[in-house]
Structure formats: structure tokens, C-alpha cells
C-alpha positions in Angstrom: 0.0 0.0 0.0 1.3 3.5 -0.9 1.2 6.3 1.6 1.0 10.0 1.1 4.4 11.0 2.5 3.6 14.7 2.9 3.1 15.9 6.4 -0.3 17.3 7.4 -0.1 18.1 11.2 3.5 19.3 11.2 4.3 22.6 9.5 7.4 24.7 9.0 8.0 26.9 12.0 9.9 30.0 10.7 12.3 31.3 13.3 11.0 34.6 14.4 14.4 36.1 14.7 14.7 36.1 10.9 11.9 38.6 10.6 12.1 40.3 14.0 9.4 40.6 16.6 6.4 42.9 16.7 8.5 45.3 18.8 11.2 45.4 16.1 13.8 43.3 17.9 15.1 39.7 17.3 14.8 36.8 19.6 17.8 35.4 21.4 17.2 31.7 21.0 20.3 30.9 23.1 18.3 32.3 26.0 16.1 29.2 25.8 19.1 27.0 26.6 19.4 28.3 30.2 18.5 25.8 32.9 15.6 25.8 35.4 13.0 28.5 35.1 10.7 29.9 37.8 7.7 31.9 37.1 4.7 32.7 39.3 6.1 30.5 42.1 6.4 27.5 39.7 9.7 25.9 38.6 10.1 23.8 35.5 13.3 22.0 34.4 13.9 24.3 31.3 12.5 27.2 29.5 9.0 26.4 28.3 10.2 26.7 24.7 12.2 23.5 25.2 9.0 21.7 26.2 7.4 23.2 23.1 10.2 21.7 21.0 9.9 18.3 22.7 6.1 18.4 22.0 6.8 19.3 18.3 9.1 16.4 17.8 6.6 14.2 19.6 3.9 15.3 17.2 6.3 14.6 14.4 6.9 11.1 15.7 3.1 10.5 16.1 2.4 11.6 12.5 5.2 9.3 11.2 3.7 6.5 13.2 0.1 7.2 12.0 1.1 7.5 8.3 3.6 4.6 8.5 6.5 6.8 7.4 9.6 4.8 7.8 12.7 6.2 9.4 15.8 4.5 7.9 13.5 1.6 6.9 12.0 1.1 10.4 8.5 2.0 11.6 8.2 4.6 14.3 6.7 3.0 17.4 5.6 5.3 20.2 6.4 4.2 23.8 2.9 4.8 25.0 3.7 3.4 28.4 6.3 6.2 29.0 3.9 8.8 27.6 0.8 7.4 29.1 0.1 10.6 31.1 0.8 13.0 28.2 -2.6 12.8 26.6 -1.1 11.7 23.3 -4.4 11.5 21.5 -4.8 15.3 21.7 -1.3 16.2 20.3 -1.9 15.8 16.6 -4.9 18.1 16.4 -4.4 20.6 19.3 -1.9 23.4 19.7 0.9 23.3 22.2 -0.5 26.1 24.2 -3.8 24.3 24.8 -2.0 21.0 25.5 0.4 22.7 28.0 -2.5 24.3 29.8 -4.0 20.9 30.5 -0.8 19.0 31.1 1.8 21.4 32.6 1.4 19.8 36.1 3.5 16.9 34.7 6.6 19.2 34.5 6.2 21.6 37.4 8.5 20.8 40.3 6.9 20.3 43.8 6.5 23.7 45.5 7.4 24.8 49.0 4.3 25.4 51.1 3.5 26.9 54.4 2.0 24.3 56.7 -0.2 24.9 59.7 0.8 23.5 63.0 -1.8 20.8 62.8 -0.5 19.5 59.5 0.9 15.9 59.7 4.1 15.4 57.7 4.6 12.4 55.5 7.8 10.6 54.2 7.9 12.8 51.1 8.2 16.2 52.9 10.4 18.0 55.5 8.7 20.5 57.7 10.8 23.5 58.7 10.2 26.3 61.1 11.7 29.5 59.7 11.9 32.6 61.9 10.5 35.7 60.1 13.0 38.0 61.7 16.0 36.4 59.9 17.8 37.8 56.9 16.8 35.9 53.8 20.3 35.5 52.4 21.5 34.0 55.7 18.5 31.7 55.8 19.1 30.4 52.3 22.8 29.7 53.1 21.8 27.8 56.3 19.0 26.0 54.4 21.6 24.4 52.1 23.3 22.8 55.0 20.1 21.7 56.7 18.9 19.9 53.6 22.3 18.4 52.7 21.7 14.7 52.0 18.0 14.9 52.8 16.6 15.7 49.4 17.3 14.7 45.8 16.0 15.9 42.5 13.4 13.6 41.0 12.1 14.7 37.6 9.3 12.7 36.0 10.2 13.5 32.4 13.8 14.6 32.3 15.6 16.0 29.2 18.5 13.9 28.0 22.1 14.9 28.5 22.5 15.8 24.8 24.2 19.1 24.2 22.0 20.0 21.3 20.9 23.6 21.3 17.3 24.8 20.9 18.1 26.6 17.7 19.7 23.5 16.1 16.7 21.3 17.1 14.5 24.0 15.6 16.5 24.1 12.3 16.6 20.3 11.9 12.9 20.0 12.6 12.2 22.4 9.7 14.8 20.7 7.4 13.1 17.3 7.9 9.6 18.7 7.1 10.9 20.4 4.0 12.5 17.2 2.8 9.4 15.1 3.5 7.3 17.6 1.6 9.5 17.1 -1.5 11.9 20.1 -1.5 15.3 19.5 -3.1 18.5 19.6 -1.0 19.8 22.8 -2.6 16.4 24.6 -2.1 16.5 23.6 1.6 20.2 24.7 1.9 19.4 28.1 0.5 16.4 28.6 2.7 18.3 27.6 5.9 21.1 30.0 5.1 18.6 32.8 4.5 16.4 32.5 7.5 18.8 31.2 10.2 22.0 33.2 9.4 20.7 36.5 10.9 20.4 34.9 14.3 23.5 32.7 14.3 26.2 35.3 14.6 28.3 34.3 17.7 28.0 36.9 20.5 24.8 38.4 19.1 22.1 35.8 19.2 24.2 32.9 20.4 23.0 30.5 17.7 26.5 29.1 17.0 25.4 27.6 13.7 27.6 29.6 11.3 30.5 27.9 9.4 33.3 29.9 7.9 35.1 29.0 4.7 37.1 30.9 2.1 36.8 30.9 -1.6 39.6 30.5 -4.1 40.4 34.2 -3.9 40.6 34.2 -0.1 37.3 35.9 0.5 35.5 34.9 3.8 32.2 33.2 3.4 29.9 32.4 6.3 27.0 30.0 5.9 24.9 27.7 8.0 25.1 24.8 5.5 27.7 25.1 2.8 26.9 22.0 0.7 23.9 19.7 0.0 25.4 16.9 2.0 25.1 19.2 5.0 21.3 19.1 4.5 21.5 15.3 4.4 23.4 15.2 7.6 20.8 17.4 9.4 18.0 15.2 8.1 19.8 12.2 9.6 20.1 14.0 13.0 16.4 14.9 12.8 15.5 11.3 12.1 17.5 10.1 15.1 15.7 12.6 17.3 12.3 11.6 16.1 13.0 7.9 16.9 14.5 8.8 20.3 11.6 11.1 21.1 9.2 8.3 20.4 11.0 6.3 23.0 10.9 9.0 25.6 14.4 10.5 25.1 14.7 14.2 24.1 16.6 16.0 22.7 
């Protein structure tokens, strides 16, 4: 049986830094690579955009599975046991924002709470009495010693130890989709150089994607991808990430 290989649910996500924001400035995608984020009293393991990227690759894996798109000759098989609490059935047809609103509790770290004197502690919590008259900086320093060896970080859905940057995952996602939708390698190469180069200058937007070479006359040339085989390599990395994501490993 033949399958329509073009993707329906997954679309090109043009990097906003290539056109600027509504306020006239570009986005620093390297900012997304910082570690834990706390907002409104809630802490998550990484910037929310990383969870968005995980979700995008997961949706890509789900579509490959649904349409029987082979990755290096193998079917994509979702680890539904690992993702059993992720509400997978809603991912193909819903937006990330609506999905996150319903499922973000999976990723928010347990919060510190004020307990009343009548509260009964359990084995998962340590109850501390903190004097209100103390300096906060001193208290935090003491707290480190008090908790030494008593707590450990347990994340339900951790990111892998891969050093892949957000911007590179973003670019490879788009390259894979363009390739699946029939674009030729040279077309993809030119598109990548056009839209990603403005945000990839080291020290400005921190993308770190630029490669430098020199022509026969010694002129400096900077490109993201300098040859068609570079597109092929990025497609290969995207494929590996799709498969690993389907198994619960990202990026």
C-alpha cells in the first residue's frame, strides 16, 4: 500500500528572529538553553520553549507512526507506556498552548508550602520552622546545610544529556519537514542560510550555527550549510531525534 508522505499536522516553524518581533527586535534563541525557570512560584526544568520543542518532535513522531512513514527503513513505534500521562491523542490536532495548559502539572516541580501546626508530615516532605526575623540571604545559606543529604532531584520527564541547542533542534525540525514535503536539498540549503543566518552570529544571538570558509580568492564566506550533504546530515540527525523522542528520550 502506498502512503502520502507529505506531512499534514506538522508545518514549517519559521524562526521569528529572521523577521524580527512585533517590537522590532530579534529573539535570542540561546536564552532558551538556560537551565531551570521559575515563574509565578512554579519551577520547571527548562525554559518552556524547550517543552514546546519536545512536543513538536513528539507530534512529528506521532504523525510518522500514523502514516507509516519509515525512518531508515523502520516503523516509528511510540512508547505509550512512557507517555501514558501525556494525553497523546490530543497532540496531533491541538496546539501546544492548549495542551500545555491541561498538562503542565507533569513538569512543574513540587512547591514549597506553608503548613499549619496541625499538618501531619509524610515521608515525602520535610517540615521546617523559619523565623520571620532572619535575613533571607543568611537563611538560604543555612538551608543548604540543613537539607544536605535529605533531598534529591526527581524529575518525572527529564531531558537527555544531549548538548543539542534549541536553535539546532528548531532548524533540523524544519529541514526534515521540507525534505518530507519534496523540496530538493539545494532549495533547503538556501532557505536555511537565508532565515537562520541573521540569528546565528556568535556573540549576538548565540546560535552558534555559522560555518566559515574561504573561496579561491581568499574571501571569507559564512553559511549555516555550505553544501547539499550538510542538508542530508541534518536530516539524519532529525530522524534520530524523532526515533529517540518516540521512546521518551529528548533531545
